MARDOGU-71939 format. One record per atom (N, C-alpha, C): residue in one letter; atom name; z, x, y; residue number from 0. Coordinates in steps of 0.05 Angstrom, whole numbers. Each point is the difference from the previous one (the first is absolute). Example, Ala and Ser with C-alpha at 12.3 -4.5 7.8 and 13.67 -1.06 7.14 Angstrom:
2
@code->A | site->N | w->156 | u->264 | v->-114 | pos->0
@code->A | site->CA | w->0 | u->-18 | v->24 | pos->0
@code->A | site->C | w->0 | u->18 | v->24 | pos->0
@code->S | site->N | w->-14 | u->-7 | v->21 | pos->1
@code->S | site->CA | w->1 | u->16 | v->24 | pos->1
@code->S | site->C | w->14 | u->-15 | v->22 | pos->1
END
This chain:
119
@code->M | site->N | w->-339 | u->-38 | v->-16 | pos->0
@code->M | site->CA | w->26 | u->9 | v->-8 | pos->0
@code->M | site->C | w->15 | u->-25 | v->-9 | pos->0
@code->V | site->N | w->18 | u->4 | v->-19 | pos->1
@code->V | site->CA | w->16 | u->-21 | v->-12 | pos->1
@code->V | site->C | w->23 | u->-8 | v->18 | pos->1
@code->M | site->N | w->5 | u->-27 | v->2 | pos->2
@code->M | site->CA | w->22 | u->-10 | v->16 | pos->2
@code->M | site->C | w->25 | u->-3 | v->-16 | pos->2
@code->W | site->N | w->23 | u->3 | v->13 | pos->3
@code->W | site->CA | w->26 | u->-5 | v->-13 | pos->3
@code->W | site->C | w->1 | u->-30 | v->-8 | pos->3
@code->P | site->N | w->11 | u->-6 | v->-23 | pos->4
@code->P | site->CA | w->0 | u->-28 | v->-10 | pos->4
@code->P | site->C | w->17 | u->-18 | v->18 | pos->4
@code->H | site->N | w->-9 | u->-25 | v->2 | pos->5
@code->H | site->CA | w->14 | u->-21 | v->15 | pos->5
@code->H | site->C | w->15 | u->-17 | v->-19 | pos->5
@code->L | site->N | w->21 | u->-13 | v->10 | pos->6
@code->L | site->CA | w->14 | u->-20 | v->-15 | pos->6
@code->L | site->C | w->-18 | u->-26 | v->-3 | pos->6
@code->K | site->N | w->9 | u->-18 | v->-17 | pos->7
@code->K | site->CA | w->-16 | u->-25 | v->-3 | pos->7
@code->K | site->C | w->0 | u->-15 | v->27 | pos->7
@code->S | site->N | w->20 | u->3 | v->17 | pos->8
@code->S | site->CA | w->0 | u->-13 | v->25 | pos->8
@code->S | site->C | w->-19 | u->12 | v->20 | pos->8
@code->G | site->N | w->-11 | u->25 | v->-6 | pos->9
@code->G | site->CA | w->-19 | u->13 | v->17 | pos->9
@code->G | site->C | w->14 | u->22 | v->17 | pos->9
@code->A | site->N | w->26 | u->2 | v->-1 | pos->10
@code->A | site->CA | w->15 | u->19 | v->15 | pos->10
@code->A | site->C | w->-2 | u->28 | v->-13 | pos->10
@code->T | site->N | w->2 | u->21 | v->17 | pos->11
@code->T | site->CA | w->0 | u->27 | v->-10 | pos->11
@code->T | site->C | w->28 | u->10 | v->-7 | pos->11
@code->A | site->N | w->20 | u->-13 | v->12 | pos->12
@code->A | site->CA | w->28 | u->9 | v->-4 | pos->12
@code->A | site->C | w->19 | u->-23 | v->5 | pos->12
@code->Q | site->N | w->25 | u->3 | v->-9 | pos->13
@code->Q | site->CA | w->21 | u->-18 | v->6 | pos->13
@code->Q | site->C | w->20 | u->14 | v->19 | pos->13
@code->L | site->N | w->11 | u->-14 | v->19 | pos->14
@code->L | site->CA | w->18 | u->12 | v->18 | pos->14
@code->L | site->C | w->28 | u->1 | v->-12 | pos->14
@code->P | site->N | w->17 | u->19 | v->6 | pos->15
@code->P | site->CA | w->-5 | u->22 | v->20 | pos->15
@code->P | site->C | w->-16 | u->22 | v->-12 | pos->15
@code->V | site->N | w->-14 | u->15 | v->17 | pos->16
@code->V | site->CA | w->-16 | u->23 | v->-7 | pos->16
@code->V | site->C | w->11 | u->24 | v->15 | pos->16
@code->S | site->N | w->5 | u->21 | v->-14 | pos->17
@code->S | site->CA | w->9 | u->25 | v->14 | pos->17
@code->S | site->C | w->-24 | u->17 | v->6 | pos->17
@code->Q | site->N | w->-2 | u->9 | v->24 | pos->18
@code->Q | site->CA | w->-23 | u->17 | v->8 | pos->18
@code->Q | site->C | w->10 | u->25 | v->14 | pos->18
@code->A | site->N | w->-14 | u->22 | v->-6 | pos->19
@code->A | site->CA | w->7 | u->25 | v->12 | pos->19
@code->A | site->C | w->-25 | u->15 | v->9 | pos->19
@code->T | site->N | w->1 | u->15 | v->21 | pos->20
@code->T | site->CA | w->-22 | u->16 | v->10 | pos->20
@code->T | site->C | w->11 | u->29 | v->4 | pos->20
@code->G | site->N | w->-15 | u->19 | v->-9 | pos->21
@code->G | site->CA | w->9 | u->27 | v->4 | pos->21
@code->G | site->C | w->-22 | u->20 | v->-2 | pos->21
@code->R | site->N | w->5 | u->25 | v->5 | pos->22
@code->R | site->CA | w->-19 | u->22 | v->-2 | pos->22
@code->R | site->C | w->13 | u->23 | v->-15 | pos->22
@code->N | site->N | w->-17 | u->16 | v->-13 | pos->23
@code->N | site->CA | w->10 | u->23 | v->-14 | pos->23
@code->N | site->C | w->-4 | u->24 | v->18 | pos->23
@code->Y | site->N | w->20 | u->17 | v->0 | pos->24
@code->Y | site->CA | w->0 | u->24 | v->17 | pos->24
@code->Y | site->C | w->5 | u->24 | v->-18 | pos->24
@code->T | site->N | w->-11 | u->23 | v->10 | pos->25
@code->T | site->CA | w->6 | u->26 | v->-12 | pos->25
@code->T | site->C | w->14 | u->16 | v->22 | pos->25
@code->E | site->N | w->22 | u->13 | v->-7 | pos->26
@code->E | site->CA | w->15 | u->15 | v->19 | pos->26
@code->E | site->C | w->-3 | u->30 | v->-6 | pos->26
@code->V | site->N | w->-5 | u->14 | v->21 | pos->27
@code->V | site->CA | w->-3 | u->30 | v->-2 | pos->27
@code->V | site->C | w->23 | u->12 | v->16 | pos->27
@code->E | site->N | w->14 | u->20 | v->-13 | pos->28
@code->E | site->CA | w->21 | u->14 | v->13 | pos->28
@code->E | site->C | w->-11 | u->28 | v->8 | pos->28
@code->F | site->N | w->3 | u->7 | v->25 | pos->29
@code->F | site->CA | w->-10 | u->25 | v->10 | pos->29
@code->F | site->C | w->21 | u->22 | v->-3 | pos->29
@code->W | site->N | w->-9 | u->24 | v->2 | pos->30
@code->W | site->CA | w->16 | u->24 | v->-3 | pos->30
@code->W | site->C | w->24 | u->0 | v->18 | pos->30
@code->G | site->N | w->-3 | u->-9 | v->24 | pos->31
@code->G | site->CA | w->23 | u->0 | v->20 | pos->31
@code->G | site->C | w->19 | u->-23 | v->-3 | pos->31
@code->G | site->N | w->-5 | u->-18 | v->-20 | pos->32
@code->G | site->CA | w->18 | u->-22 | v->-5 | pos->32
@code->G | site->C | w->-10 | u->-26 | v->11 | pos->32
@code->G | site->N | w->-22 | u->1 | v->15 | pos->33
@code->G | site->CA | w->-11 | u->-25 | v->10 | pos->33
@code->G | site->C | w->-15 | u->-16 | v->-22 | pos->33
@code->R | site->N | w->-3 | u->-26 | v->5 | pos->34
@code->R | site->CA | w->-14 | u->-16 | v->-20 | pos->34
@code->R | site->C | w->-21 | u->-17 | v->14 | pos->34
@code->Q | site->N | w->-21 | u->-6 | v->-16 | pos->35
@code->Q | site->CA | w->-22 | u->-17 | v->10 | pos->35
@code->Q | site->C | w->-7 | u->-19 | v->-23 | pos->35
@code->A | site->N | w->-2 | u->-26 | v->7 | pos->36
@code->A | site->CA | w->-8 | u->-21 | v->-20 | pos->36
@code->A | site->C | w->-29 | u->-7 | v->6 | pos->36
@code->Y | site->N | w->-16 | u->-2 | v->-21 | pos->37
@code->Y | site->CA | w->-28 | u->-8 | v->2 | pos->37
@code->Y | site->C | w->-5 | u->-25 | v->-15 | pos->37
@code->Q | site->N | w->-13 | u->-18 | v->13 | pos->38
@code->Q | site->CA | w->-7 | u->-25 | v->-15 | pos->38
@code->Q | site->C | w->-22 | u->4 | v->-20 | pos->38
@code->Q | site->N | w->3 | u->-10 | v->-25 | pos->39
@code->Q | site->CA | w->-19 | u->4 | v->-21 | pos->39
@code->Q | site->C | w->-23 | u->-18 | v->1 | pos->39
@code->E | site->N | w->2 | u->-25 | v->10 | pos->40
@code->E | site->CA | w->-22 | u->-18 | v->0 | pos->40
@code->E | site->C | w->-2 | u->-12 | v->29 | pos->40
@code->S | site->N | w->-24 | u->-11 | v->6 | pos->41
@code->S | site->CA | w->-3 | u->-11 | v->27 | pos->41
@code->S | site->C | w->10 | u->-29 | v->3 | pos->41
@code->S | site->N | w->-1 | u->-15 | v->-22 | pos->42
@code->S | site->CA | w->10 | u->-27 | v->2 | pos->42
@code->S | site->C | w->25 | u->-4 | v->-16 | pos->42
@code->P | site->N | w->19 | u->-16 | v->9 | pos->43
@code->P | site->CA | w->25 | u->-3 | v->-14 | pos->43
@code->P | site->C | w->-3 | u->-14 | v->-27 | pos->43
@code->Q | site->N | w->17 | u->6 | v->-19 | pos->44
@code->Q | site->CA | w->1 | u->-14 | v->-25 | pos->44
@code->Q | site->C | w->16 | u->-26 | v->4 | pos->44
@code->R | site->N | w->-8 | u->-22 | v->-12 | pos->45
@code->R | site->CA | w->14 | u->-24 | v->1 | pos->45
@code->R | site->C | w->8 | u->-8 | v->-28 | pos->45
@code->E | site->N | w->24 | u->-11 | v->-3 | pos->46
@code->E | site->CA | w->10 | u->-8 | v->-26 | pos->46
@code->E | site->C | w->11 | u->-28 | v->1 | pos->46
@code->W | site->N | w->-3 | u->-15 | v->-20 | pos->47
@code->W | site->CA | w->12 | u->-27 | v->-3 | pos->47
@code->W | site->C | w->14 | u->-1 | v->-26 | pos->47
@code->L | site->N | w->24 | u->-12 | v->1 | pos->48
@code->L | site->CA | w->15 | u->-5 | v->-24 | pos->48
@code->L | site->C | w->1 | u->-31 | v->-3 | pos->48
@code->L | site->N | w->-13 | u->-9 | v->-22 | pos->49
@code->L | site->CA | w->-4 | u->-28 | v->-4 | pos->49
@code->L | site->C | w->18 | u->-10 | v->-23 | pos->49
@code->H | site->N | w->12 | u->-25 | v->4 | pos->50
@code->H | site->CA | w->17 | u->-11 | v->-22 | pos->50
@code->H | site->C | w->-9 | u->-29 | v->-3 | pos->50
@code->Y | site->N | w->-13 | u->-5 | v->-22 | pos->51
@code->Y | site->CA | w->-9 | u->-27 | v->-7 | pos->51
@code->Y | site->C | w->19 | u->-13 | v->-18 | pos->51
@code->R | site->N | w->7 | u->-26 | v->6 | pos->52
@code->R | site->CA | w->19 | u->-15 | v->-17 | pos->52
@code->R | site->C | w->-12 | u->-27 | v->-7 | pos->52
@code->G | site->N | w->9 | u->-12 | v->-22 | pos->53
@code->G | site->CA | w->-9 | u->-26 | v->-8 | pos->53
@code->G | site->C | w->-29 | u->-1 | v->-8 | pos->53
@code->L | site->N | w->-9 | u->21 | v->-13 | pos->54
@code->L | site->CA | w->-29 | u->2 | v->-9 | pos->54
@code->L | site->C | w->-4 | u->-12 | v->-28 | pos->54
@code->S | site->N | w->-24 | u->-10 | v->-4 | pos->55
@code->S | site->CA | w->-6 | u->-9 | v->-26 | pos->55
@code->S | site->C | w->-7 | u->25 | v->-18 | pos->55
@code->E | site->N | w->-2 | u->-5 | v->-26 | pos->56
@code->E | site->CA | w->-7 | u->22 | v->-18 | pos->56
@code->E | site->C | w->-28 | u->11 | v->6 | pos->56
@code->D | site->N | w->-18 | u->-18 | v->7 | pos->57
@code->D | site->CA | w->-27 | u->9 | v->7 | pos->57
@code->D | site->C | w->-1 | u->18 | v->25 | pos->57
@code->E | site->N | w->17 | u->-7 | v->20 | pos->58
@code->E | site->CA | w->1 | u->17 | v->24 | pos->58
@code->E | site->C | w->11 | u->27 | v->-5 | pos->58
@code->V | site->N | w->21 | u->2 | v->-17 | pos->59
@code->V | site->CA | w->12 | u->25 | v->-8 | pos->59
@code->V | site->C | w->-20 | u->17 | v->-15 | pos->59
@code->T | site->N | w->-15 | u->-13 | v->-17 | pos->60
@code->T | site->CA | w->-21 | u->14 | v->-16 | pos->60
@code->T | site->C | w->-21 | u->11 | v->18 | pos->60
@code->V | site->N | w->-8 | u->-15 | v->20 | pos->61
@code->V | site->CA | w->-21 | u->10 | v->19 | pos->61
@code->V | site->C | w->10 | u->26 | v->14 | pos->61
@code->F | site->N | w->25 | u->-1 | v->10 | pos->62
@code->F | site->CA | w->11 | u->25 | v->13 | pos->62
@code->F | site->C | w->3 | u->22 | v->-18 | pos->62
@code->L | site->N | w->9 | u->-5 | v->-25 | pos->63
@code->L | site->CA | w->4 | u->21 | v->-20 | pos->63
@code->L | site->C | w->-26 | u->13 | v->-7 | pos->63
@code->T | site->N | w->-21 | u->-16 | v->-5 | pos->64
@code->T | site->CA | w->-25 | u->10 | v->-8 | pos->64
@code->T | site->C | w->-12 | u->16 | v->23 | pos->64
@code->F | site->N | w->1 | u->-10 | v->24 | pos->65
@code->F | site->CA | w->-11 | u->13 | v->24 | pos->65
@code->F | site->C | w->13 | u->28 | v->3 | pos->65
@code->C | site->N | w->27 | u->1 | v->0 | pos->66
@code->C | site->CA | w->14 | u->25 | v->4 | pos->66
@code->C | site->C | w->-4 | u->20 | v->-22 | pos->66
@code->E | site->N | w->-2 | u->-9 | v->-25 | pos->67
@code->E | site->CA | w->-6 | u->18 | v->-22 | pos->67
@code->E | site->C | w->-28 | u->12 | v->3 | pos->67
@code->E | site->N | w->-20 | u->-16 | v->6 | pos->68
@code->E | site->CA | w->-27 | u->10 | v->3 | pos->68
@code->E | site->C | w->-1 | u->20 | v->23 | pos->68
@code->H | site->N | w->12 | u->-5 | v->22 | pos->69
@code->H | site->CA | w->-2 | u->19 | v->23 | pos->69
@code->H | site->C | w->17 | u->25 | v->-5 | pos->69
@code->A | site->N | w->22 | u->-2 | v->-15 | pos->70
@code->A | site->CA | w->16 | u->24 | v->-6 | pos->70
@code->A | site->C | w->-16 | u->18 | v->-18 | pos->70
@code->Q | site->N | w->-15 | u->-11 | v->-19 | pos->71
@code->Q | site->CA | w->-16 | u->16 | v->-19 | pos->71
@code->Q | site->C | w->-24 | u->13 | v->14 | pos->71
@code->S | site->N | w->-14 | u->-15 | v->16 | pos->72
@code->S | site->CA | w->-24 | u->10 | v->13 | pos->72
@code->S | site->C | w->5 | u->14 | v->26 | pos->72
@code->Q | site->N | w->24 | u->-4 | v->11 | pos->73
@code->Q | site->CA | w->8 | u->11 | v->26 | pos->73
@code->Q | site->C | w->-21 | u->-7 | v->22 | pos->73
@code->S | site->N | w->-10 | u->-25 | v->-1 | pos->74
@code->S | site->CA | w->-20 | u->-9 | v->19 | pos->74
@code->S | site->C | w->14 | u->-16 | v->22 | pos->74
@code->Y | site->N | w->-14 | u->-1 | v->23 | pos->75
@code->Y | site->CA | w->11 | u->-13 | v->24 | pos->75
@code->Y | site->C | w->-6 | u->-30 | v->-1 | pos->75
@code->F | site->N | w->16 | u->-15 | v->15 | pos->76
@code->F | site->CA | w->-5 | u->-28 | v->4 | pos->76
@code->F | site->C | w->6 | u->-7 | v->29 | pos->76
@code->V | site->N | w->-8 | u->-24 | v->7 | pos->77
@code->V | site->CA | w->4 | u->-10 | v->28 | pos->77
@code->V | site->C | w->24 | u->-18 | v->0 | pos->77
@code->F | site->N | w->18 | u->2 | v->19 | pos->78
@code->F | site->CA | w->24 | u->-16 | v->2 | pos->78
@code->F | site->C | w->1 | u->-13 | v->27 | pos->78
@code->E | site->N | w->4 | u->-27 | v->1 | pos->79
@code->E | site->CA | w->3 | u->-14 | v->26 | pos->79
@code->E | site->C | w->29 | u->1 | v->8 | pos->79
@code->D | site->N | w->5 | u->12 | v->23 | pos->80
@code->D | site->CA | w->28 | u->1 | v->10 | pos->80
@code->D | site->C | w->10 | u->-28 | v->6 | pos->80
@code->P | site->N | w->22 | u->-9 | v->-14 | pos->81
@code->P | site->CA | w->10 | u->-26 | v->4 | pos->81
@code->P | site->C | w->13 | u->-4 | v->27 | pos->81
@code->M | site->N | w->6 | u->21 | v->14 | pos->82
@code->M | site->CA | w->12 | u->-2 | v->27 | pos->82
@code->M | site->C | w->-20 | u->-6 | v->22 | pos->82
@code->N | site->N | w->-24 | u->11 | v->-1 | pos->83
@code->N | site->CA | w->-19 | u->-3 | v->21 | pos->83
@code->N | site->C | w->-28 | u->-9 | v->-9 | pos->83
@code->G | site->N | w->-5 | u->-2 | v->-26 | pos->84
@code->G | site->CA | w->-25 | u->-9 | v->-11 | pos->84
@code->G | site->C | w->-22 | u->22 | v->0 | pos->84
@code->Q | site->N | w->6 | u->24 | v->9 | pos->85
@code->Q | site->CA | w->-20 | u->21 | v->0 | pos->85
@code->Q | site->C | w->-2 | u->11 | v->-28 | pos->85
@code->T | site->N | w->-24 | u->10 | v->-7 | pos->86
@code->T | site->CA | w->-4 | u->11 | v->-27 | pos->86
@code->T | site->C | w->3 | u->31 | v->2 | pos->86
@code->A | site->N | w->13 | u->10 | v->-20 | pos->87
@code->A | site->CA | w->4 | u->29 | v->-3 | pos->87
@code->A | site->C | w->-17 | u->8 | v->-25 | pos->87
@code->E | site->N | w->-19 | u->18 | v->5 | pos->88
@code->E | site->CA | w->-16 | u->10 | v->-22 | pos->88
@code->E | site->C | w->13 | u->25 | v->-12 | pos->88
@code->H | site->N | w->-9 | u->8 | v->-23 | pos->89
@code->H | site->CA | w->10 | u->24 | v->-12 | pos->89
@code->H | site->C | w->30 | u->-1 | v->-7 | pos->89
@code->C | site->N | w->8 | u->-21 | v->-12 | pos->90
@code->C | site->CA | w->28 | u->-4 | v->-8 | pos->90
@code->C | site->C | w->4 | u->7 | v->-29 | pos->90
@code->L | site->N | w->23 | u->8 | v->-7 | pos->91
@code->L | site->CA | w->9 | u->6 | v->-27 | pos->91
@code->L | site->C | w->27 | u->-12 | v->-6 | pos->91
@code->V | site->N | w->6 | u->-6 | v->-25 | pos->92
@code->V | site->CA | w->27 | u->-8 | v->-8 | pos->92
@code->V | site->C | w->17 | u->25 | v->0 | pos->92
@code->I | site->N | w->24 | u->-1 | v->13 | pos->93
@code->I | site->CA | w->18 | u->22 | v->0 | pos->93
@code->I | site->C | w->11 | u->5 | v->-28 | pos->93
@code->P | site->N | w->-4 | u->23 | v->-11 | pos->94
@code->P | site->CA | w->9 | u->5 | v->-28 | pos->94
@code->P | site->C | w->29 | u->-6 | v->-3 | pos->94
@code->G | site->N | w->7 | u->-13 | v->-22 | pos->95
@code->G | site->CA | w->27 | u->-6 | v->-7 | pos->95
@code->G | site->C | w->12 | u->-24 | v->14 | pos->95
@code->T | site->N | w->-15 | u->-15 | v->16 | pos->96
@code->T | site->CA | w->11 | u->-23 | v->14 | pos->96
@code->T | site->C | w->-6 | u->-27 | v->-14 | pos->96
@code->F | site->N | w->-18 | u->0 | v->-18 | pos->97
@code->F | site->CA | w->-8 | u->-26 | v->-12 | pos->97
@code->F | site->C | w->20 | u->-9 | v->-21 | pos->97
@code->V | site->N | w->11 | u->-24 | v->4 | pos->98
@code->V | site->CA | w->19 | u->-12 | v->-20 | pos->98
@code->V | site->C | w->-9 | u->-30 | v->-3 | pos->98
@code->A | site->N | w->-3 | u->-8 | v->-25 | pos->99
@code->A | site->CA | w->-6 | u->-29 | v->-5 | pos->99
@code->A | site->C | w->19 | u->-10 | v->-21 | pos->99
@code->R | site->N | w->10 | u->-25 | v->5 | pos->100
@code->R | site->CA | w->20 | u->-13 | v->-17 | pos->100
@code->R | site->C | w->-8 | u->-29 | v->-4 | pos->100
@code->M | site->N | w->6 | u->-10 | v->-24 | pos->101
@code->M | site->CA | w->-2 | u->-29 | v->-5 | pos->101
@code->M | site->C | w->27 | u->-9 | v->-11 | pos->101
@code->S | site->N | w->10 | u->-21 | v->11 | pos->102
@code->S | site->CA | w->26 | u->-12 | v->-10 | pos->102
@code->S | site->C | w->-5 | u->-18 | v->-24 | pos->102
@code->N | site->N | w->21 | u->-8 | v->-13 | pos->103
@code->N | site->CA | w->-3 | u->-17 | v->-23 | pos->103
@code->N | site->C | w->-11 | u->-28 | v->7 | pos->103
@code->S | site->N | w->3 | u->-7 | v->25 | pos->104
@code->S | site->CA | w->-10 | u->-26 | v->9 | pos->104
@code->S | site->C | w->-29 | u->1 | v->9 | pos->104
@code->G | site->N | w->-13 | u->24 | v->-2 | pos->105
@code->G | site->CA | w->-29 | u->2 | v->6 | pos->105
@code->G | site->C | w->-6 | u->5 | v->29 | pos->105
@code->V | site->N | w->20 | u->10 | v->16 | pos->106
@code->V | site->CA | w->-3 | u->6 | v->27 | pos->106
@code->V | site->C | w->-2 | u->31 | v->3 | pos->106
@code->G | site->N | w->-20 | u->9 | v->14 | pos->107
@code->G | site->CA | w->-5 | u->29 | v->2 | pos->107
@code->G | site->C | w->8 | u->12 | v->27 | pos->107
@code->E | site->N | w->3 | u->26 | v->0 | pos->108
@code->E | site->CA | w->7 | u->15 | v->23 | pos->108
@code->E | site->C | w->-16 | u->27 | v->-1 | pos->108
@code->V | site->N | w->-10 | u->8 | v->23 | pos->109
@code->V | site->CA | w->-15 | u->26 | v->2 | pos->109
@code->V | site->C | w->10 | u->14 | v->25 | pos->109
@code->R | site->N | w->4 | u->26 | v->-3 | pos->110
@code->R | site->CA | w->6 | u->18 | v->22 | pos->110
@code->R | site->C | w->-19 | u->23 | v->0 | pos->110
@code->V | site->N | w->-11 | u->7 | v->22 | pos->111
@code->V | site->CA | w->-20 | u->20 | v->2 | pos->111
@code->V | site->C | w->-2 | u->13 | v->27 | pos->111
@code->G | site->N | w->-6 | u->26 | v->1 | pos->112
@code->G | site->CA | w->-4 | u->13 | v->26 | pos->112
@code->G | site->C | w->-30 | u->7 | v->3 | pos->112
@code->I | site->N | w->-10 | u->-3 | v->23 | pos->113
@code->I | site->CA | w->-29 | u->6 | v->6 | pos->113
@code->I | site->C | w->0 | u->20 | v->23 | pos->113
@code->R | site->N | w->-17 | u->20 | v->-2 | pos->114
@code->R | site->CA | w->-4 | u->21 | v->21 | pos->114
@code->R | site->C | w->-28 | u->1 | v->9 | pos->114
@code->S | site->N | w->-5 | u->-1 | v->25 | pos->115
@code->S | site->CA | w->-27 | u->5 | v->12 | pos->115
@code->S | site->C | w->-2 | u->30 | v->4 | pos->115
@code->V | site->N | w->-17 | u->13 | v->-14 | pos->116
@code->V | site->CA | w->-2 | u->29 | v->3 | pos->116
@code->V | site->C | w->-18 | u->10 | v->21 | pos->116
@code->K | site->N | w->-18 | u->-17 | v->9 | pos->117
@code->K | site->CA | w->-18 | u->6 | v->23 | pos->117
@code->K | site->C | w->-13 | u->-25 | v->9 | pos->117
@code->D | site->N | w->-6 | u->-2 | v->26 | pos->118
@code->D | site->CA | w->-14 | u->-23 | v->11 | pos->118
@code->D | site->C | w->-27 | u->8 | v->10 | pos->118
END
């Protein structure tokens, strides 16, 4: 499986990193007015919001190419959690979260969200 790209320094992310964990539920309403929520998956989804700053043009291009390829093929990749070093398999780029910019001085910035859909 393909790994999330690293920076030239070897790091997977720059701090601060926003991380969230959650589960999807389906709620059923009964005839008498009672409700019951059912968990849709057995393992929680994890998400990371990454913000890279001070990137070279080459680093921005690597992230741009990687995200475009995975968005088109909708294939999974492996992401190393920058908080604890554990790897999360079956990750996807969260649609609509990828933003890449280059300033006039040649300094780049990338924002992207990653979701682990199953472990």
